[in-house]
FIPA-815855 format. One record per residue (C-alpha): y, x, z; residue number from 1. Coordinates in nm, 2 decimals, always signed. Example, Ala and Ser with C-alpha at 12.3 -4.5 7.8 and 13.67 -1.06 7.14 Angstrom:
BEGIN
-0.45 +1.23 +0.78 1
-0.11 +1.37 +0.71 2
//
This chain:
BEGIN
+4.91 +3.68 -0.47 1
+4.90 +3.50 -0.13 2
+4.62 +3.30 +0.01 3
+4.71 +2.95 +0.12 4
+4.71 +2.89 +0.49 5
+4.62 +2.58 +0.69 6
+4.87 +2.43 +0.93 7
+4.70 +2.62 +1.21 8
+4.77 +2.95 +1.03 9
+4.41 +3.03 +0.94 10
+4.30 +3.10 +0.58 11
+4.19 +2.80 +0.39 12
+3.86 +2.81 +0.20 13
+3.88 +2.85 -0.18 14
+3.75 +2.59 -0.42 15
+3.46 +2.84 -0.50 16
+3.37 +2.86 -0.13 17
+3.37 +2.48 -0.10 18
+3.16 +2.45 -0.42 19
+2.91 +2.70 -0.27 20
+2.89 +2.51 +0.05 21
+2.84 +2.18 -0.13 22
+2.56 +2.33 -0.35 23
+2.38 +2.45 -0.03 24
+2.41 +2.10 +0.12 25
+2.27 +1.94 -0.20 26
+1.98 +2.18 -0.19 27
+1.92 +2.10 +0.18 28
+1.92 +1.72 +0.11 29
+1.71 +1.76 -0.20 30
+1.44 +1.96 -0.01 31
+1.44 +1.72 +0.28 32
+1.60 +1.95 +0.54 33
+1.90 +1.71 +0.58 34
+1.88 +1.34 +0.62 35
+2.10 +1.12 +0.39 36
+2.35 +1.05 +0.68 37
+2.37 +1.41 +0.78 38
+2.43 +1.51 +0.42 39
+2.72 +1.26 +0.38 40
+2.88 +1.37 +0.71 41
+2.86 +1.73 +0.63 42
+2.99 +1.67 +0.28 43
+3.30 +1.50 +0.42 44
+3.36 +1.79 +0.66 45
+3.32 +2.05 +0.37 46
+3.57 +1.86 +0.15 47
+3.83 +1.84 +0.44 48
+3.76 +2.19 +0.58 49
+4.08 +2.38 +0.66 50
+3.91 +2.70 +0.76 51
+3.62 +2.92 +0.66 52
+3.48 +2.87 +1.01 53
+3.45 +2.49 +0.95 54
+3.26 +2.56 +0.63 55
+3.03 +2.79 +0.82 56
+2.97 +2.52 +1.08 57
+2.87 +2.28 +0.80 58
+2.60 +2.51 +0.68 59
+2.46 +2.58 +1.03 60
+2.09 +2.54 +1.03 61
+2.05 +2.57 +0.66 62
+1.89 +2.88 +0.51 63
+2.15 +3.08 +0.32 64
+2.03 +3.24 +0.01 65
+2.09 +3.30 -0.35 66
+1.94 +3.11 -0.65 67
+1.61 +3.29 -0.62 68
+1.56 +3.18 -0.26 69
+1.67 +2.82 -0.34 70
+1.42 +2.82 -0.64 71
+1.14 +2.94 -0.41 72
+1.22 +2.67 -0.15 73
+1.22 +2.40 -0.42 74
+0.89 +2.52 -0.55 75
+0.73 +2.52 -0.21 76
+0.86 +2.17 -0.16 77
+0.70 +2.05 -0.48 78
+0.37 +2.21 -0.38 79
+0.38 +2.05 -0.04 80
+0.43 +1.71 -0.20 81
+0.14 +1.76 -0.43 82
-0.11 +1.65 -0.16 83
+0.06 +1.32 -0.13 84
+0.04 +1.26 -0.51 85
-0.33 +1.35 -0.50 86
-0.39 +1.10 -0.22 87
-0.21 +0.82 -0.41 88
-0.41 +0.90 -0.73 89
-0.74 +0.90 -0.53 90
-0.65 +0.57 -0.37 91
-0.55 +0.42 -0.70 92
-0.90 +0.48 -0.85 93
-1.06 +0.32 -0.54 94
-0.85 +0.00 -0.55 95
-1.05 -0.31 -0.62 96
-1.01 -0.46 -0.97 97
-0.84 -0.79 -1.03 98
-0.93 -0.93 -1.37 99
-0.66 -1.10 -1.56 100
-0.76 -1.46 -1.64 101
-0.89 -1.55 -1.99 102
-0.63 -1.60 -2.26 103
-0.67 -1.98 -2.25 104
-0.58 -2.00 -1.88 105
-0.22 -2.09 -1.83 106
-0.17 -1.97 -1.47 107
-0.34 -1.83 -1.16 108
-0.20 -1.92 -0.82 109
-0.24 -1.66 -0.55 110
-0.22 -1.73 -0.17 111
-0.40 -1.83 +0.15 112
-0.39 -2.20 +0.09 113
-0.72 -2.38 -0.01 114
-0.71 -2.46 -0.38 115
-0.54 -2.13 -0.48 116
-0.70 -1.98 -0.80 117
-0.72 -1.65 -0.60 118
-0.75 -1.73 -0.23 119
-0.68 -1.42 -0.02 120
-0.78 -1.46 +0.35 121
-0.54 -1.21 +0.51 122
-0.25 -1.28 +0.75 123
-0.01 -1.07 +0.54 124
-0.05 -1.30 +0.25 125
+0.16 -1.62 +0.24 126
+0.01 -1.96 +0.18 127
+0.19 -1.98 -0.16 128
+0.23 -1.61 -0.23 129
+0.25 -1.54 -0.61 130
+0.15 -1.68 -0.95 131
+0.03 -1.51 -1.27 132
+0.14 -1.70 -1.58 133
+0.06 -1.65 -1.94 134
+0.39 -1.61 -2.13 135
+0.46 -1.48 -2.48 136
+0.12 -1.32 -2.54 137
+0.12 -1.14 -2.20 138
+0.10 -1.20 -1.83 139
+0.40 -1.24 -1.60 140
+0.37 -1.21 -1.22 141
+0.60 -1.43 -1.01 142
+0.66 -1.39 -0.64 143
+0.69 -1.73 -0.48 144
+0.92 -1.63 -0.19 145
+0.64 -1.46 +0.00 146
+0.72 -1.32 +0.35 147
+0.56 -0.98 +0.30 148
+0.64 -0.94 -0.07 149
+0.47 -0.89 -0.40 150
+0.47 -0.54 -0.53 151
+0.39 -0.40 -0.88 152
+0.33 -0.03 -0.91 153
+0.48 +0.03 -0.57 154
+0.80 -0.16 -0.62 155
+0.87 -0.50 -0.46 156
+0.95 -0.76 -0.71 157
+1.20 -1.04 -0.67 158
+1.13 -1.32 -0.92 159
+0.91 -1.22 -1.21 160
+0.78 -0.90 -1.38 161
+0.55 -0.85 -1.68 162
+0.22 -0.70 -1.59 163
-0.07 -0.55 -1.79 164
-0.41 -0.40 -1.73 165
-0.39 -0.08 -1.52 166
-0.09 -0.20 -1.31 167
-0.12 -0.19 -0.93 168
-0.03 -0.51 -0.76 169
+0.00 -0.58 -0.39 170
+0.02 -0.91 -0.21 171
+0.12 -0.85 +0.15 172
-0.11 -0.57 +0.26 173
-0.38 -0.63 -0.01 174
-0.38 -0.40 -0.32 175
-0.55 -0.44 -0.65 176
-0.56 -0.28 -0.99 177
-0.53 -0.52 -1.28 178
-0.81 -0.50 -1.53 179
-0.86 -0.67 -1.87 180
-1.04 -1.00 -1.88 181
//
């Protein structure tokens, strides 16, 4: 059986070798050793590689190892991220509470402008920032086109999202944890 050659006369990498290189790139990106752009560029080179030397160049700077080494690296990565999760949990408990309005209240306006139901004196909060409305037995938070955004549980909202006690809400740079009335 003959091995296919590239136009330059060098041996072309097999599909198994390409798959191995791609798996190593995925592990590198997943563990944070490669940026997204670097990962995409190297994937393109790996898929077009016409020699084993090109595949080796794609893997330059990445630790080469078997499944055990890759599992150890993933485990270390998870443990190193553990501190960040503890910090977020600690901060969550310390957030000031924001009580949802009484069931009879129809809406709560939030912003810097005088007359807001919840007036927040902070430059990151828009004059007409957000609104909480009672809809269908629950509360819905609307962003009113604020400059610095309204976030629920760490995600910026566009339009409206249903909220309940325990959710974290952020108006500009000010964060709160919703609590029952």
